[in-house]
Phi, psi and omega in degrees: 000320183255017182300323183258022175285125178255112180292323179300318177296320178298314186295329175283319185291322184298309179294327179299314180295322176300309179301315181297322179292319175298320181289318179296322175302310183297314178301310176306311186298319183292316177292325181297318177301315186291329182265003180062039179286333194255057175269191185293322177297315177308308183298314184291325177297314185288326172302317178289323176295324173295323172295312179297314185294325180293322176292319174302318179292324177298313181290326178294316178293320175297318175296315174297327179294312177295322178298314180297319178293327179282315187277323182243346181076184185286084182246196176303314177300320181299315177295326175297316176296325173297314178302314180300315175303316180296318174297317185299310181293321177293327176295319175295322179299310181296319175300320179292314177304306180300314182295326173293324177296320175299330186269000000 
């Protein structure tokens, strides 16, 4: 299955893709600023969307966490999900701290 996988091509293509994504992002940002896409309304909508997304992710992690502990017991998957939960909650704590400092 992986006989024809060329690691050199992969290692060249990955940074190239990152550079192309960066260029597209910068062009989009420049056009958006000229057309005033990124105003206060835009920021409020995306803050609310990120909030809903964070809540949905929290619920999904908890549900999968319970399923894994019931089906498999405390194995590798459980500890990976626990690590994901810790990172998820730490990112929220750090974000809340930074947002609180701005106010």
